[in-house]
N, C-alpha and C positions, 0 to 999 in steps of 0.2 A: 494716712496721707489723703489729702483732698484730691479727688479726681474730677475731671470735666466729664459729667455724665453723658453729655451729647457725644463726645469723642469715644468714650468707653462703650456706649451702645453701638456706635458705628463699627468699632473694631470687633465687638462681640458678634455682630451680624456677619462681618467678613469671615471670622473664624468658624462660625456655624456653617456658612456656605462652603468653606474650605473643607470642613469635616464631611459634609454631605457628598462632596465630589470624590472622596477617597473610595477606592474599589471595595465594594461590599459594605460600605458605611460601618466600619468596625467600632467607631465611637460616635454614635448619633447624637448623644447628649453633651458633647464637648462644650458648646456655647452656653448651655444652661448651668453646668457644674463648675466651670472655671471661675476664678475670682482674680480680679486685676490687682497687681501690686503697684504698677505705674503705667501710664500711657501718655504719649506725647505725639504731636503732629510734626512731621518732617516733610513738608510738601516738596514735590518735584515740579519743575517748570519746563514747558515746551515753547520755544520761540519759533513760530511758523511764519514763512514768507511766501506769498503767492505772487508770481510775476507773470505779466502777459506781455509777450514780445510781438512786435510788428516786424516781420521779415519780408523784404522785397528783393527778389532776385530776377535779373534780366533773363529774358527768354529770346525767342526769335524776333526778327524784324517783321513789321506788318504795316498796315495803312489805316488811316482814320478818315471818315467822311469830312470834306472841307466845310468849314464854317467861317463866316466873316469874323474877323477879330481874333482868330485863333493864333496864340502865341507859341513859338517854339520853345522848347526847354532850354534854359540857359546854363544848367550845370547839374551836378549830382543831387543837390538839395531839392531840385524841382520835383523829384519823385515823391517827396513827402507832401507836396501840394495837391497831388492827384486824389480825388475822392474815392473812398472805398465803401462798398455797401456790406459791411460786416458789423456784427454786434460787439460792443466793447464789454466782453464778459470772459470769465476764466474757463473757456473751453476751446478746443482746437477748431479753427475755421480756415477756409482757403478760397481764393478767387483769383481772377486775372484782370489786370488793368492795362491800358495802352496810353503811352505818353507821346505827344507829337514831337518830332525832331526838326521840323521845318515849317515855316508859315506859308510858303509859296505852293499853290496847288498844282497838281499834274492830272492828266487825263486818267480816269479810272481804268485800269487794265482788265478788270473783270467784265465790264459792259462796253468797253471801247468808247467810253464817253456818251453812251446812249442813255444811261440812267436806268435802264431796265434790261432784263435778261429773259430768255425764253423759259416759260414755266416747265419744270421738270415733270410735274404730275400729269399734265395733258399733252406734253411735247409740243406746245404751241398751238394746239387745235382748239383750245378754249372749252372743249367738252371731254367727258370721260364716259366709258361704257356704264350703262345702268347697273349698279351692284345687285339689284333685285332680279332682273331677268338676264343679266350678263350680255346685253346687246342681242338677244335672240328674238326680239320683236314682241314676244309674249311671255308671260310668266309660266314656268313649267309646272304642270300638275304634280303634286307630291306623290301620286299613286302611279301614274303612267309616264311621268317624265315629259309631258307635253305631246305625246304621240297620239292621244285620243283613243287609244285602245290598249288592252292588256296583252302583253306579248305571249304568244302561244308557246307552251313549254316544250313542244315537240320540234318546232322549226325556229324557235327563238325570235318570233315576230317577223321572219323574212317571207313567209308564205310559201316557201319551197323546201323540199326535202330531197336528200340524195337517194336516187333510185338504182344507181349502178355506176360502173366504170366503163368508159368508152375504150375502143381498141387502142387509142393512143395514150391511155392512162388518165384521161380527164374525167372528173365527176359528172355524172348525168343527173340533172335535177328535174323533178316534176312538182306539180302543185301539191301542197301539203294536204294530206287526207284528214288530219285532225281539225284544221281550221278552214278547210276548203279554199286555201290560198289567200285568206283575208289577213293572216298574220296574227289573229287573235280577236277576241270579242271586244265590243266597245267598252271604254272605261266608264264605270258607273259614277265616278266622281266628276269628271268634266264633260261627259257625253260628247266626245269628239271635239270639244272646244276648250282649250287650255285657259282661256280668259285673258283679259287685258292686264298689263302690268300697272299696278296702282301707283308706282313711283314715277315712271317716265311716260305713262300714257301711250305705250308702244312706240315711242320715238327712238328708243334704243339708247339714247345718250342723255346725259345731264350736264349742266353747266359746271365747269371746274371751280371748286370752292377755293383752291389754293390761289388762283389768280383772278377770282371773281368773274370768270368768263372772258377775260381780256386776252388770254394766250401768253401774256408776258407778266412778269412781276417785278417789283422794285428790286434793284440791285442791292444786295446786302453789303457789298464793299463800300459803296459811296452813298447809301441810303437814298438813292435816286437823284443825288446832286451832281452826278457826272464827273466830279473831281474829288481827288483824295490828296492827303498829305502823308509823307512817310512818318512812321511811328515805331516805337519800341514797346514790345509786350513785356509785362512784369508779372511774375507769380507772387501774389501777396498771401502770406500765411500768418495767422494769429496763433502763436504757440504759447500755452500756459506751462510754467515750470514751478514745481513745488520744492521747497527746501526748508529745513528745520534744524534746530539744535536742542538737545535735551540737557537740562541742568538738574543734577541730583544732589542731595545732601552727601557730603564726603563719606559718611558712614553707611550709606545705603548699600546693602549687599548686591552683588551682581546677580542678574537673573530675576530680580523682583518684577521689573516691568517686562512686558512681552517683547521678544526680540524683534518682531515686526509690528511696528505701530502703524495704524492706518492714517490717512491724510485728514480724517475727519476730526472734529473737536473732541478731545478726550477728557477734558475737565471743564473748569469754569474759566471763561475768558475774562481776564482782569485788565487787559489793555488791548487796544485795537487802533490802527492808523491806516488810512486809505489815501491814495493819490492817483490821479489820472496821468501821471508821468513818473519818472524816477522819484522814489520816496526819499525825503530827507527826515532824519531823526529830529523830532521836536522835543516834546516833553520827555524827560528822562524816565527810564523804567525803574521799578522798585529797588533793584539791586544792581550793583556795578557789573557783576558777571553776566546778568541778563542784558545790560546795555552793550556789553562787549559782544555777546552772541548776536544781537540785532545788527550791530555794525558789521560783523563778519558776514552775515547773510546778505546784507545790502552790497557789500563789496564783491561777494561771489556772483551776485546777480548781474553786476556791471561787467565783470570779467566774462560771464557766460554769454553776454550780448555779442561779444567780439568773436565768438566761436562759430556763429551761424554763417552759412554761405550767403553772399550778397550783403545788402545793407539791412541793419536792424536797429531798433530802438525800443525802449521800454515805454509802453503806453498805459499801463495800469499796474499798481502794486497794492498788496494788502499785507500788513504786518500785524500779527496777533500773538498774544501771550496767554497760554493756557496754564492753569494751576491744577495739578493732579494731587489729590489728597494721598499722602503716604504717612503711615503711623509706625511708631516704635513702641512696643508694649512688653511688659513683664507680667506674667500671670501664673497662678498656682492651680494645679490640677492633681487630685489624689495625693496631696502632701508634698508635691515636688514643684519647684519653680522652673518656668520656661520663659525664654525671651524670643521675640520674633519681630519681623517687619511685615507690615501688611499694607495693601493698597486696594481701594475699591475698584480699580481697573482690572476687570475679569476676576475679582476676588482672589488675587494672588497673595501667597504667604511665603516668606523665606525665613528659615530657622535652622540653626545648626543642630538643635535638639528639639524634640517634640514628643507628645504622648504616642504618636504613631510609630516613631522610631523605637521607643521603649517597648511598645506592644510587639513590634516585629522582632525585637531581640528576644522577648519572652517566648514567642512562637518558635523561633529558631532553636532555643534551648530545649523546649518540649519536643521538637522534632528529633533532636539528637538523642533524647532519652527513649523515644519510640523506636529509633533505629537500633539502639542497643537491645531492645526487646524484640526486634525483628518484626515490628508492626509497621511495615513499609507503606501500606495504604494510607493510614492516618498521618504518618510522617510526611509523605509527599503532599497531602492536602494542606498541612500546616506550612510547608515550605512555599507552596504556591501563594498562600495568603501573606506570608511574611515578605516574599519577593515583590508582591504587588505594592507593599508599603515602603520597602527599603531593599531594592535589588543591589546585590554586591557579589564579590567573589566567594563569599561564604556559601552562597546558594549552590554554586557549581560544585564546590568541594563536598557539600553534604549530599548532593545528588549522586556524586561519584561513589560515596560511601554506601548509599542505598543500592546503587547498581551492583557493587561488589557483593553486598549482602544477599541481594536477590540471586546473583549468580551462584553463590555458595549454596543457598537454600534450594535452588532449582537443579543442582547437579544430580542429587539422588533421584529426585522426581523425574528428571529427564532420562536417567538410566532405566528406571522402572518402566516409564512409558515406552522407551525404546525397546526394552525386552518384550513388552506386551505387543508392540507393533511387529517386531520380528517374529514372535511366536504366531501371531495371526497371519502374517504373510507366509510363514512356513506351512501352516495348516492349509491355507488356500492353495499353495503350490502342490501340497500332497494330494489334496482333493482333485486338483486339475490334472495331476499325473496318474490318477486312478490307483494309487497305492501299489505300484510295482515293487517286487521284492528287491529290486536293485536301487530303490529310492533312498534308502537310509543314509548312506555315506554322502551322496550329493546334497541332500537336505542338511545334513550336519555341517558340511563345508559352507553351504549357503548361509545358514544361521550364524556361524562364526564370522564369516566375511561381512555380513550385514551389520552385526553388532560392532565390529571393528570400525567400519566406515562411520557408523553412528557416533562412536566415541571420538573419531578424528574430526568429524564435522562439528562436534559440540563446541570446541574451543573457538574457531573463527566465527561461528554463528551465535555465540553466547549472548551478545547484546540483543539478538532478535528472538531468542527462545525462552525468555524469562516467563512469559505467560503460558497458560495451559495450551492455548491454541497454537502458539509458536513452537512449543516443545513437541506437541503431537504432530504439527506440520513437518517439523524436522525429522521426526521418527518415521512418519508415513512416507515422506519424500525419499529418505534413504532406503527404506524397505522397498518402495516401488521401483527405485533405480536398480537395485540388485535383483529384484524380481524380473524386471525386463531383461537384464543380462542373463539370468537363469533360464528364462524361456527362450531367449535367442540362442543360447548355447545348447540347451536341452540335453544335459548329460545323461539322465536316466533313459531317455529314448535311445541314445547311442548304445548304452550298455545292453538294453533289452534287444535292440536290433542285432547287436553282435551275438548275443545268446541265441536269438532266433536263427540266424544264419548257421551257427555252430550245430544246432540240432538237425538242421536239414542236411548239412554236409556229413555229419556222423552217420546218417541213415542212407542217404542217396549218393553222397559224394558230390554230384552236380545234378541239377534239375534240367539237363538237356532233354529234348523230346524223347521220353522213354515211356514204356508201357507200365502203368501203375496198376498194382493189384488193389483189390477192394480194401485190404488192410492198410495199404499205403495211403489211399484216399482218406480213410478214417483218421490216420495219423496226422496228415496235413491239415485236415479240417479242425482237429482238436487243438493243435498248436496255434492255428490262425485265431481261433476263438479266444485263446489266452492272450496273445500278444497284440492283436489288432486294437482292443480297447485301450492299450497302453500307448497308443500312438505310433507303433512300429509299422513300417511299410511292409505289408505282406503280399505285395504285388507279385513277387517271384513265385510264391506258392500258389497264388490265385491263377497266375498264368499257366502253371503246370497242370492244375486241375482243369482249367478250361481246355488246354490242348489235349489232355487225356479224354475229356468228354467229347471233344470233336473227333478224336480217333475212334472211340467206341461207336459214335454215331455213324462215322464213315464205314466202319466194318459192318454195322447193322444194315446200312443202306446197300452195301455190296452184296450181302447175303440175300437181301430181298430182291435185288436185281437179278442175281443168278437163279433164284427160285422162279422168278417171273419168266426168265428166258427158257428154263426147262419146261415150264407149263405151256408156253407158247409153242415150243418144238413138239411136245406131245400132242397138242391140239392139231397142229399142222399134219403130223403123221397120221392121226386118226382120220382127218378129213381126206387125206390122200388115199387111204385104204378104202374109205367109203366110196369115193369117186371111182376107184379101180373096180370095186365089186359091182357097182352100178353099171359100169361099161361092159363088164363081162356078161351080166344078165341080159343086157340089150343085144349083145352079139348072138347069144343062144336063141333068143326069140327070132331074130332075123333068119338064122339058118333053118329053123323049123318051118318057117313060112315058105322058104324057097323049096324045100323037099316035099311039101304036101301037094298031091295031085289036084288038078282043077276039075270041076264038075262040068259035064256037057249040058248045054241048054236044049 
């Protein structure tokens, strides 16, 4: 069969670009390896109509400056005689115009017939303050601000400083010691002279530019003519509207052309008509259906004119016919024939069957075989590739099969990991509890409870624990939860504490303040050394030992006090005896002296 090589090459290029746009480019050589059986052009046509509307809507009443020969509006059509300074082009524009309602003038209410009003910029003074020196007679120095000196940092340029507070609460000031009352050193920039203003020459004021120094300006309401006429303001809007109709070959499949076509030219313009008013169809279009579409668009444009608020008319229209190449082709690839529709617009292709759909079906079949072999990683990769080419319900069904297979395969692994996690948690708890002989049964109960919780959690969490990380996370999370409960309840500590209290009661009955023998102290210290590392509260025994130590210390102190008292009594008795003996000796000496005869001189 003879083929138009130009059309065939065009379709080959479209199919090549279509293949390159597929995810992963699974068939990069499609355009080179296919061979055409038949190819034909089935063009699509777009009839486009651009309409520019002139919309004029009445606004508020206003006035116009009076002019000789000014004519009042005679009717509704007068609005279209008013000039508008807008471009006759297809883009949105807006302005305001005023139309006189009467020819007889009246005094301007804005200026009271004077033709001028007071200037708002200078308030009628004809001058404004100099913007350079702000009316300060001289331009301020940028360094000292026109003061001629630099402000003292101590007194802030005042020359005075606070020396105290008077009796009535007022500040007392004296001359600043830092600047000797000068307020600061001379400014090195202006040397006590801020300089003349170069703008106003130290006159402080300039002539008002708004009114040219007159103090009054022309009245805007009457343009200085003192009289106005009543008028009506109109809002004028140039509004462009785009409309179109698409004509396809009856056999063209839906979805071939993009759902949202731009307003730009999409193909080759084969017909165009312009008018500076409402367009009339002149030369017939190539086909009757295109002629019908053009007439429909023109009718819609006229109906649309009536929907605008105010008065409207069509001031410009453009009718264009675009021809978009669309092709129907039958080609052969790898021994199988395929048919398709193609268009150069975005290189779109529509086909019920294609090599990509066949490739996706093969990948889906291979994925099912891999699932049967429990090679879930490769199966999921193929499913993703196939879904990118041909997404459908089969993908979800196959993913569900993979999920179920993963859950079955992960069951034993999850149990083993759970057992490992429980064993590790049990070992850590045993180490934390220091291996008390009462630890066996609580740990056994803990291990059974943890594994039971792990099994119960496996079913609702199955979709999340298929991976190694998820399974380990579930096991560790369950073990951690039960470990926290175990530590919060602390069963071994309670058992050890009960046993500790039983040993004390069996020997002492109660540890009320009693006198402990040395062997009792040794006994208490020995059981404290055993149970305290197990986390048992041994405060009762510790309190008894401390109370006994305090009693022993009190007895020792009492003994020492008694011995010291006896020593002091013995010393006092000895001193008394010595004093008595000394007194007796002195008495004997006195008696001998009295009894001895005196010698005569």
